[in-house]
N, C-alpha and C positions, 0 to 999 in steps of 0.2 A: 339437806345438802346445800351448803352455801355456794353461791356463784363466785367465779374468779375473774370474770370479764369486767374491766373498769374502763368504760369508754371516756374519752375526753368530753369536755363541754361542747355542745353542738355548734357553738359560735367560735371555737378555737380554730377550726379548719372549715372553710365554708365556700360553697359554690352557689351563688345567687343569680338566677337567670332573670335578666331585666326584660328581654324581648325574645320571642320566637319559639318557646318550648311548650307552652300550655295547650296548644291545639291537639286534639286527639290523634292527628296524623303526623305529629312532629317526630323527628328522628331521634332515637336513643338506642342503646345497645345494652343488653343484659347478658350476664354469663358468670362463670365461676372465677375466683381469684386463684392464681397459681400459689402452690404451697409456699409458705414463708414470706409472701409479699405483704408489705404494709403500704397501703395507698390512702392518702389523705384527701378528703373532699376538697375540690378545687384544684387539685394537682393534675398534671398531664400524665396520662397512662395510655396503654395500647393493648391490643389483643395479639398474642403470639400465635405461632403456627399450630399450637395445640388447642387454640380457641380459649385460652385462659388470659385473664387480665394481669398485666405487669405494670409497675411504676416506671416512669421515665419515657424517653422518646428516642429510640434508635433511629438512625437516618432512614428515610423513605418508607416509613410505616404511617398509617393513618392515626394521628394523635386524637385523643379523646380527653374530655374533662370529667374527672370523677365527680359524681353527684353526691353519694354518701362517702364516708370513710370506711375502709375495710373493717375497722373494729366497732362500727356502730351496731346497735342492737338489731336494726333492720337488715343487716348483712350477716353478722356473726352472732350465733346464739350463745347464751350463757350455759353453764353446767346444768344439765337436767332439762333443758328446753329443746324443742325440735325446731330446726331452722334449715332452710335449703341452701343458705349461703349464696344467694344470688346478688350479684353486684351490678350496678348500673352506671353508665357513663354517656356523655353527650359527644358524638363524633364532631370533628371540626368541619365537616362538610355541611352541617346543619346551619341554618341562618339564625344564629344566636348572638345576642349581646349578653355577656355575663360578667359577674364580679367574682374575683378569687382572692383569698387570703394567702394563697400559695404561690408566691413569686419571690425572686431574688431581690431582696431589699438593699443590696449593695450597689445596684444599678439605678440610673436615672431614666425614667420613662416619660415620653411625650406622646401626645396624640399623633396617630399615624405611624408610630414605630412598629416594625415587624417583630413578632415574638416567636420563640421556640421554647422547648423544654430541656432541662438539664438531663443529661445521661452520660455514661462513662466514655463515650467517644470524644467528648469536648475537653479542650485544655482547661486546666484549673478545676476540674470536676472533683467533688467530694461526695461521699454517700449521703450526707445531710442535705445536699441540694437536689438529689434525684427526684425528677418530676416537677420541680418548681419552674414556673414561667421565667424566662429571661429574654434579653434582647437577642434577635437573630438577624441573619442576612439572607435575603432571597437567593436561591440557587447555591448557597453555601451550607445552610441549615434547612432542615424541614420546618416550614413555618406552620404554626397552629393558630395564630391570631394576629390581630392588629389592635394596638392600644387605642381605646376610645376615650379614656380619661386617666389622667395621672393618679397615682395612689392617693387615697384619702381615708379618713377614719369613718368606720361604719357606726351604726347605732350602739354597738357593743364596745366601742373604743378600739377595735382592731383595724389595722391598715389593710386595705384591699385595693386592687386595681381593676379597672373595667377594660373589657376588650370585646371585639367582634371576632367570632371564630372564623378561621380561614385555613384552608389546606393548600399548601404549595410544597410539593416534594422537591428534592434536589434534581436538577436536570442531569441525568446520567448519560445523555446521548453523546456528549463530547468526550467521554472517558473510554 
């Protein structure tokens, strides 16, 4: 019985943790992926009310960075294999510096810029952008990070940006 799962190359979509995650007590979250969701490593995701992972960042939820892609073999099994389909992400409340290939490359990023993730509530949203990191404004967008280095090429020739994770929800007290 031939398999039908064809994952992308592991370096096409990447989340590389520079600092903060390797300690045995470091913060991460595991769970199942909502049916039909495609989440790329390094993209912004969240856990919904059903405790399932979804791509993107609705306002005032805790953003997380996907560690593997939802189609990777360690998350999704091929035909005939047994797999629990457990997905893992790094919450933005953890003290991490990470690099991601999943950002909106139409924007210019500088050190100390606030970052959010694309989702349907934002103007100019397209489904291809869902979950990609983008520039954000504190108290206007839910913030998931702060740029620590402008985009540059990694060892595989892919562009990625570096950021420190940071959680800042929109201040809803004035509404």
